[in-house]
LUMLUMTOR-477384 format. One record per residue (C-alpha): residue in one letter; residue number from 1; x, y, z. Coordinates in pm, whole numbers. Each point is the difference from the previous one (the first is absolute). Layout:
LUMLUMTOR-477384
  aa    i       X       Y       Z
   A  NUM       X       Y       Z
...
//
This chain:
LUMLUMTOR-477384
  aa    i       X       Y       Z
   X    1    2842   -9576   -2392
   X    2     198     239    -218
   X    3     373      -6      62
   X    4      -2     368      91
   X    5    -243     -69     287
   X    6     283    -170     187
   X    7     232     299     -52
   X    8    -274     241     110
   X    9     -64    -212     309
   X   10     369       4      93
   X   11      21     376     -49
   X   12    -304      58     219
   X   13     142    -230     267
   X   14     328     194      -1
   X   15    -211     311      67
   X   16    -138    -163     314
   X   17    -338    -121    -123
   X   18    -162    -302     165
   X   19     -72    -316    -197
   X   20    -372      72      33
   X   21      46     353    -140
   X   22     214    -125    -289
   X   23    -249    -271     -91
   X   24    -279     256     -13
   X   25     202     250    -206
   X   26     106    -246    -271
   X   27    -310    -219       4
   X   28     173    -319     110
   X   29     -53    -240     288
   X   30     203      20     320
   X   31     116    -355     -70
   X   32     155     116    -327
   X   33     154     317     140
   X   34     161    -159     306
   X   35     267    -210    -179
   X   36      76     283    -241
   X   37     101     238     279
   X   38     133    -245     259
   X   39     363     107     -44
   X   40     -66     377     -13
   X   41     160     149     312
   X   42    -196     258     199
   X   43     155     279     205
   X   44     -60      -5     377
   X   45    -240     292     -38
   X   46    -196    -173    -276
   X   47     -25    -315     211
   X   48    -117     200     301
   X   49    -267     172    -208
   X   50    -130    -334    -127
   X   51      -2    -138     354
   X   52    -187     310     114
   X   53    -263     -47    -270
   X   54     -50    -366      86
   X   55     -15      61     374
   X   56     318    -201      63
   X   57     201     283     146
   X   58     207     -65     310
   X   59     160     244     246
   X   60     328      24    -192
   X   61    -183      58    -327
   X   62    -223     262     161
   X   63     304     189     126
   X   64     149     -12    -350
   X   65    -326     127    -155
   X   66     -25     280     258
   X   67     361     101     -67
   X   68     -58      19    -376
   X   69    -315     203      53
   X   70     193     254     209
   X   71     255      22    -279
   X   72    -272      69    -255
   X   73    -142     270     226
   X   74     347     156      21
   X   75      26       6    -379
   X   76    -339     173     -21
   X   77     121     262     245
   X   78     305      54    -222
   X   79    -234      60    -294
   X   80    -211     242     201
   X   81     307     203      94
   X   82     110      14    -363
   X   83    -347     116    -104
   X   84      18     295     237
   X   85     270     146    -226
   X   86    -258      34    -281
   X   87     238    -122    -270
   X   88    -208       6    -324
   X   89     177    -298    -161
   X   90     -30    -209     315
   X   91    -368      91      16
   X   92     -44     -99    -366
   X   93     161    -338      68
   X   94    -233     -67     292
   X   95    -315     113    -180
   X   96      86    -216    -301
   X   97      35    -297     230
   X   98    -324      78     182
   X   99    -181       0    -335
   X  100     171    -291    -176
   X  101     198    -197     258
   X  102     -84    -327     172
   X  103     -78      47     369
   X  104     228    -281     121
   X  105     185      57     325
   X  106     339    -139    -109
   X  107      27      58    -375
   X  108     -12     318    -208
   X  109    -179     -98    -319
   X  110    -162     213    -269
   X  111    -181    -100    -320
   X  112     -85     217    -299
   X  113      12      11    -380
   X  114     147     353     -18
   X  115     376     -41     -47
   X  116      75     364      78
   X  117    -182     -21     330
   X  118     174    -324      93
   X  119     343     136     -98
   X  120     -60     311     209
   X  121    -103    -209     299
   X  122     311    -218     -35
   X  123     219     311     -17
   X  124    -158     136     319
   X  125      52    -325     188
   X  126     365       3    -103
   X  127      36     365     101
   X  128    -157     -23     345
   X  129     111    -347     104
   X  130     336     -38    -171
   X  131    -110    -303    -202
   X  132     197    -148    -286
   X  133    -154    -156    -313
   X  134      67    -348     142
   X  135    -237      72     292
   X  136    -304       2    -230
   X  137    -210    -288    -129
   X  138    -220      43    -304
   X  139    -257    -215    -177
   X  140    -276      51    -256
   X  141    -354     -95     -91
   X  142      -8      -3    -380
   X  143    -171    -132    -313
   X  144     202    -141    -287
   X  145    -233      98    -285
   X  146     132     356     -24
   X  147     279     -79    -244
   X  148     264      -7     276
   X  149     167    -293     168
   X  150      31     -23     376
   X  151     375      66     -28
   X  152     -65     318    -200
   X  153    -254     121     255
   X  154     241     -76     287
   X  155     285     184    -172
   X  156    -220     304     -64
   X  157    -108      25     363
   X  158     351     -52     132
   X  159     127     285    -218
   X  160    -280     227     119
   X  161      62     -87     366
   X  162     380      -5     -18
   X  163      14    -348     152
   X  164     216    -303     -92
   X  165    -131    -336    -122
   X  166      99    -146     336
   X  167    -302     187     142
   X  168    -241    -208    -209
   X  169    -237    -248     163
   X  170    -243    -236    -171
   X  171    -280     186    -178
   X  172    -362     -92     -70
   X  173     -58     -48    -373
   X  174    -344     -27    -161
   X  175      48    -183    -330
   X  176    -366      -1    -103
   X  177     -54     112    -356
   X  178    -213     304     -78
   X  179    -359     -96     -76
   X  180    -197     142    -293
   X  181     125     166    -314
   X  182      93     325     165
   X  183     163    -156     306
   X  184     -10     145     347
   X  185       7     377      43
   X  186     191     222     241
   X  187     265    -258      77
   X  188     298     126     200
   X  189     280     -54    -250
   X  190     271     -63     262
   X  191    -227    -145     265
   X  192       2      83     369
   X  193     315      23     208
   X  194      47     -82     369
   X  195     307     137     177
   X  196      77    -116     352
   X  197     260      38     272
   X  198     -21    -240     293
   X  199      85     245     273
   X  200    -212      57     311
   X  201     163     331      85
   X  202     -80     155    -337
   X  203    -367     -92     -15
   X  204     -65      90     365
   X  205     188     330     -45
   X  206    -236      78    -288
   X  207    -305    -103     203
   X  208     102     229     285
   X  209      68     289    -235
   X  210    -337     -38    -176
   X  211    -180      23     333
   X  212     201     308     100
   X  213     -52     178    -332
   X  214    -375     -61      -6
   X  215     -72      12     372
   X  216    -145    -337     100
   X  217      99    -317     184
   X  218     -45    -353    -130
   X  219     143    -256     246
   X  220     -91    -287    -234
   X  221     292      91    -226
   X  222     234    -127     271
   X  223    -142    -350     -25
   X  224    -182     -31    -329
   X  225     120    -257    -253
   X  226    -182      61    -328
   X  227      38    -193    -324
   X  228      88     204    -305
   X  229    -297      57    -229
   X  230      34    -173    -334
   X  231     -69     258    -269
   X  232    -129    -116    -335
   X  233     158     129    -321
//
């Protein structure tokens, strides 16, 4: 196994993924993943979700899950109320997320290669939710045959987004060399950026607002846990 598989496994575990899910995502066996993530602490909600998935949920856990679901519903109602004000910037933030965001119930996460779009989205999150730069996490999916080092790519994105280096998380780096004399075409010079904020209120607020703006109801957004799509550069 590559050494970065272990780090990826630990990151996924900290996000609440099961050992089975992690093994599938990184292409490793459950026997390999288990010792790598054994000491990664899960939150009570993450543990309850895993118990729920495996069918090992007891009465206390069920009450906890039901309580968290009511909280998520309340956050969606907050978003719906905000949407009724027809604030154009708030609407832009929500529509950007609907198009590019990950539909995960507890984490606000968006991936794109357009730095201006990502910087605008970050600015809107800070404006509407009072976030500071330290609240954001950022990572990249990049190639290293574009004449730039990973550090240079990271510094460029951080400048564009107005975020500190403390926001950085481990990135995915493709070190394969270009094939053929002309190399690969249409490569994204600075790769693809993922910005995330682990905050249930924010993502559920956005979900509620989207439904209010557009005029539909999707109850699955209260419960859905979706893996971020890995975008190739």
